[in-house]
Structures are given as structure tokens and as C-alpha cells.
C-alpha positions in Angstrom: 110.1 45.9 58.9 106.7 47.4 58.5 105.9 50.6 60.4 102.6 49.7 62.0 102.0 53.2 63.4 102.7 54.8 60.0 100.1 52.5 58.5 97.5 53.5 61.0 98.3 57.2 60.6 98.1 56.8 56.9 94.6 55.2 57.2 93.4 58.1 59.4 94.9 60.6 57.0 92.9 59.0 54.1 89.7 59.3 56.1 90.4 62.9 56.7 91.1 63.6 53.0 87.8 61.9 52.2 86.0 64.0 54.8 87.5 67.2 53.4 86.6 66.2 49.8 83.0 65.5 50.8 82.8 68.8 52.6 84.1 70.6 49.5 81.7 68.8 47.2 78.8 69.7 49.5 79.9 73.4 49.6 80.2 73.5 45.8 76.8 71.9 45.4 75.1 74.5 47.7 76.8 77.3 45.8 75.7 75.7 42.6 72.1 75.3 44.0 71.9 78.9 44.9 72.8 80.0 41.4 70.8 77.5 39.3 68.1 76.2 41.6 67.8 72.9 43.5 67.1 69.7 41.6 66.0 66.4 43.2 68.9 64.2 42.0 71.5 66.8 43.0 69.8 67.1 46.4 70.0 63.3 47.0 73.7 63.3 46.0 74.4 66.2 48.3 72.7 64.6 51.2 74.6 61.4 50.7 77.9 63.2 50.6 76.9 65.2 53.7 76.1 61.9 55.6 79.5 60.5 54.7 81.2 63.6 55.8 79.3 63.6 59.1 80.1 59.9 59.8 83.8 60.4 59.2 83.8 63.6 61.2 82.2 61.9 64.1 84.6 58.9 63.9 87.7 61.2 63.9 86.5 63.9 66.2 84.0 62.6 68.7 85.4 59.1 69.2 89.2 59.4 69.4 89.5 57.0 72.4 89.5 53.9 70.3 92.5 55.1 68.4 94.3 56.2 71.5 93.5 53.0 73.4 94.9 50.9 70.5 98.1 53.0 70.6 98.3 52.6 74.4 97.7 48.9 74.4 100.4 48.2 71.8 102.9 50.5 73.4 102.4 48.8 76.8 102.7 45.4 75.2 106.1 46.4 73.6 107.2 47.9 76.9 106.4 44.7 78.8 108.3 42.6 76.2 111.3 45.0 76.5 111.4 44.4 80.3 111.7 40.7 79.7 114.4 41.2 77.0 116.8 43.2 79.3 116.1 41.5 82.6 119.7 40.2 82.5 121.2 43.6 81.8 122.2 45.5 78.7 124.1 43.2 76.5 124.5 42.9 72.7 121.9 40.2 72.5 119.4 42.0 74.7 120.0 45.3 72.8 119.4 43.5 69.5 116.0 42.1 70.7 115.0 45.6 72.0 115.9 47.3 68.7 114.0 44.9 66.6 111.0 45.2 68.9 110.9 49.0 68.9 111.5 49.6 65.2 108.0 48.7 63.9 106.5 51.0 66.5 108.2 54.1 65.1 108.6 55.9 61.8 112.4 55.5 62.1 114.4 53.8 59.3 117.0 52.6 61.9 117.0 52.0 65.7 120.3 51.6 67.5 121.5 51.1 71.1 124.9 52.0 72.3 126.9 51.8 75.6 129.2 54.5 76.6 131.8 53.7 73.8 130.4 51.4 71.2 127.3 50.3 69.3 125.6 47.3 71.0 123.0 46.5 68.3 121.1 48.0 65.4 118.0 47.2 63.5 116.7 48.6 60.2 118.4 50.0 57.1 121.8 50.5 58.8 121.8 47.0 60.5 124.6 45.7 58.2 126.5 49.0 58.5 126.5 49.6 62.3 127.6 46.2 63.6 128.2 45.5 67.3 131.4 47.0 68.8 131.4 49.8 66.2 132.9 52.9 68.0 130.7 55.9 68.5 131.6 58.8 66.1 128.7 61.2 66.1 129.1 64.3 68.2 125.4 64.3 69.1 125.7 60.8 70.7 128.8 61.9 72.7 126.9 65.0 73.9 123.9 62.9 75.1 126.3 60.5 77.0 128.2 63.4 78.6 125.1 65.5 79.6 122.4 62.9 79.9 119.7 64.8 78.0 117.6 63.9 74.9 118.9 65.5 71.7 117.3 65.7 68.2 118.7 66.9 64.9 117.0 67.7 61.5 120.1 68.4 59.4 122.4 66.0 57.6 124.7 64.0 60.0 127.5 61.8 58.8 127.4 58.3 60.5 130.5 56.3 60.0 129.8 52.6 59.5 131.7 49.5 60.7 133.4 49.3 57.3 134.4 52.9 57.3 131.6 54.0 54.9 130.0 57.4 55.4 126.2 57.3 55.7 124.1 60.5 55.6 121.2 60.7 58.1 118.8 63.6 57.5 117.2 63.5 61.0 117.3 61.7 64.3 116.5 61.5 68.0 119.0 60.3 70.6 117.9 59.6 74.2 120.1 58.7 77.2 119.9 55.3 79.0 120.7 56.0 82.6 121.2 54.1 85.8 120.8 56.6 88.6 122.7 59.8 87.6 125.1 57.9 85.3 124.5 57.6 81.5 125.3 54.0 80.5 124.2 54.2 76.9 121.9 55.7 74.3 118.8 54.8 72.3 118.9 56.3 68.8 116.2 56.7 66.1 117.3 57.7 62.6 114.8 59.0 60.1 114.7 59.4 56.3 113.3 62.9 56.4 113.0 65.7 59.1 109.2 65.7 58.6 109.1 62.3 60.3 110.4 63.8 63.6 107.4 65.0 65.6 106.3 65.2 69.2 105.0 61.6 69.1 108.4 60.2 67.9 110.2 62.3 70.5 107.9 61.0 73.2 108.5 57.4 72.0 112.2 57.8 72.1 112.2 59.4 75.5 109.7 56.9 76.9 111.4 53.8 75.7 114.8 55.1 77.0 113.2 55.7 80.4 111.8 52.1 80.4 115.2 50.7 79.6 116.8 52.9 82.3 114.3 51.7 84.9 114.8 48.0 84.2 118.6 48.4 84.2 118.4 50.1 87.6 116.3 47.2 88.9 119.0 44.8 87.5 121.7 46.8 89.2 119.8 46.5 92.5 119.4 42.7 92.1 123.2 42.4 91.4 124.0 44.4 94.5 121.5 42.3 96.5 123.3 39.1 95.3 126.7 40.6 96.2 125.4 41.5 99.6 124.1 38.0 100.2 127.5 36.6 99.2 129.3 39.0 101.6 127.0 37.8 104.4 127.9 34.2 103.7 131.6 35.0 103.7 131.1 36.9 107.0 129.4 33.9 108.5 132.2 31.7 107.3 134.8 34.1 108.8 132.8 34.0 112.1 132.6 30.2 112.4 135.9 29.1 110.8 138.3 30.5 113.4 136.8 28.3 116.2 136.9 25.3 114.0 140.4 26.1 112.8 141.7 26.4 116.4 140.1 23.1 117.5 141.2 21.2 114.4 144.8 22.3 114.7 144.9 21.4 118.3 143.6 17.9 117.4 146.2 17.4 114.7 149.0 18.6 117.0 148.0 16.0 119.6 148.1 13.2 117.0 151.6 14.2 115.9 152.9 12.7 119.2 150.6 9.6 119.4 149.8 8.8 115.8 151.9 10.6 113.2 150.4 8.8 110.2 146.9 9.8 111.3 148.1 13.4 111.8 149.5 13.5 108.3 146.2 12.2 106.9 144.2 14.7 108.9 146.5 17.5 107.7 146.0 16.5 104.1 142.2 16.4 104.6 142.4 19.8 106.3 144.1 21.3 103.3 141.5 19.9 101.0 138.7 21.1 103.2 139.9 24.7 103.2 140.7 24.8 99.6 137.1 23.7 98.8 135.8 26.3 101.2 137.6 29.1 99.4 136.6 27.7 96.0 132.9 27.3 96.9 132.5 30.7 98.6 129.5 32.6 97.3 128.6 30.1 94.6 126.1 27.4 93.8 127.6 23.9 94.0 126.1 20.3 93.5 124.6 18.6 96.5 127.3 15.8 96.1 130.1 18.3 96.6 128.4 19.9 99.6 127.9 16.5 101.2 131.6 15.6 100.6 132.6 18.9 102.3 130.4 18.0 105.3 132.0 14.5 105.5 135.4 16.1 105.6 134.2 18.3 108.5 133.0 15.2 110.4 136.4 13.6 109.9 138.0 16.2 112.0 135.2 16.1 114.7 135.5 12.3 114.9 139.3 12.7 115.4 138.6 15.3 118.1 135.8 13.6 120.1 136.3 9.9 119.1 135.0 7.7 116.3 132.4 6.1 118.6 131.0 9.4 119.8 130.2 11.1 116.5 127.9 8.9 114.3 126.6 10.1 111.0 124.6 8.4 108.3 124.2 9.9 104.8 121.3 9.0 102.5 121.5 11.1 99.3 119.4 10.1 96.3 121.3 9.9 93.0 118.5 12.1 91.5 119.6 15.1 93.5 123.4 14.7 93.6 123.8 17.2 90.7 121.2 19.7 92.0 122.8 23.1 92.7 122.5 24.5 96.2 124.2 27.4 98.0 127.6 26.5 99.3 128.0 26.1 103.1 124.3 25.3 103.5 124.6 21.8 105.2 127.8 22.1 107.3 126.5 24.8 109.8 123.5 22.5 110.6 125.8 19.5 111.2 128.2 21.6 113.2 125.4 22.8 115.5 124.3 19.2 115.9 127.8 18.1 117.0 128.3 21.0 119.3 125.0 20.5 121.1 125.3 16.8 121.1 128.6 16.8 122.8 127.4 19.0 125.7 129.1 21.8 127.5 131.8 19.6 129.0 133.1 18.5 125.7 132.6 21.7 123.8 
């Protein structure tokens, strides 16, 4: 991949070289003019060089906001795309997308992301050498994971590849990826020369690692929120089911004396009902399955109160039968309707 930042820095460096060359030429001219006398043609050339020098100087010195704003805009764009890449957590696929997105924004020859034990993804020159699931070997990476601080090195480090090959890395920056106080991985920049490691590269590595850490913390909160919601559903089930269980077992017990075959049928349906309740807990299920579970519930209520006292009509379009809905979303509504419909005397 092409290093876009390096290209821009190279362009600015060329402008600076031209400005310095113009300034030297003007200085030489004036020294020459003092010794030999001023000539019209030489004066025109000197003035032209002086104008070029002044224009470049103004561009580089007096108007740096355009360059900085371009850097800021591109960095924010990359950061926004990174947030989208890892919204589902830090996986091998999301790490691969992030590495390939970051690499052109740096001077690094390789960008890699690891978890606490293995390489998740790599982009750049070592992409074929540091494959996913390659164990972490470098002491610097281990140090960053253990202590949670950014580390850089500017002397040769041996990086062991997936095939056991030894690859020499002259310089690098390793930044921790953290969720809270726990380091869950690292972001690594490897460079071809120590001269490429400067404050800008250090800031990029640290900043991108902090962005990844923030998004992972958000993902962790979303997971905890989902788990909490599931726990609340289970708590609701635990609160409602004991009453339903007591009443249904009493109904089945009464049928064992008057209608044993009906009692056996109800007992079989009751087993299916509770098995489905446990299987569906905390998950999304098709509308058709939720309706079937509600029909089983009404089977027991009809047996309890009488077939002619509990009337239910289901009208479910075929277009929505496969639509996913939270489990246990219809039965509480139907249960409340039956309870209030029967009145206090029958409850």
C-alpha cells in the first residue's frame, strides 16, 4: 500500500528544499553584486528567485492550517471507519480491516493487531509471515500486555513468523488496546528504519489504540446490557411460572380421576411447553414458534376453566411467521387477558 502521509511530507520537503535553494541563490547574487556591481539582467533574475522564495515561505510558514486540516480530516475519516469495523468486537476479521485501513496513514511497513496471546491480523510486508493465530514471541509485546503502556524500540528485534522464520525489524511502536484497566491486545507498527519513528508516528499509534479501546469498551457495555435484559426476562419467567405451574398441576391431577386419557395428553403438552420455555429463554424466535407456545398455554387454561369459557382466535399472516421476536413476548399478554377475563372468583 502507498503511504499517503509520506507522499504529502515528501511534497512539503521538496517545497522547502526549493525555498532554501532560492534563498542561497539570492544570497550568492547579492554577494556577487557587491563585488562586481549590479547588472539589470542579474537583478531581474534575483528578484524572480526572491519572489519564489517568499511565496513558498508564506505557504509553509504563514498558512499551515490547510495542511493540518487535511491531516485532521483524513485521520477522523479513518477513525470513523475503524469504529464501524470493530462494532462487533475485536475478531480476526475486524482486526484485518483495521490493519489495512491504518497502514496507508502511517510510515510503517507493517501494522499488526494481537490479542493477549496470538496475532489476530497483519497488513503490509509481514502479512504472509504473521498469519492469524501466530503466538506472540517478542518481549516488547509481552511487556506492553503486562504493563499496559506504549513502548517503542529503535534497535533490531527478531520477529518469529508463522513458518518459524526469523525476521529482523529495525524499529517499531507497540500500543496497548485496553478495556477498562485490562489490556486485551496490542496495536503494533513496524518500520524499516529508526528515522521513521517520530512524535507523529508515536501519536498515531497511541491515538488509534485509544480509539480501538474506546469502541471495545462500548461493545462490552452493549454485551452486558444484553445479558442484563436476558436476566430480567428469566426473572420475569421465574416470577410468573410458579403460579402457572401450581394451577396446571392441580388441573392435571383432577383429570387423572375423571379423564385419565385427557390427563396424559395434558401432561405430554405440559412437558413440551416447559421444554420450549427453557430452549427459548433469552433468545429471538420466529413468530410461529411464539404463537405455538401461546396455544399450548391456552390448552391448559381451557382445561382449567372450561373449553367454552376461554375462546381464542389466531390470525397470523404467512409473511410474518418467520419474523424473529423476543421469546415470551405474547404469552404474558394472553395470560393477563385470561386472568382478568375470568374475574376474581375464578382466579
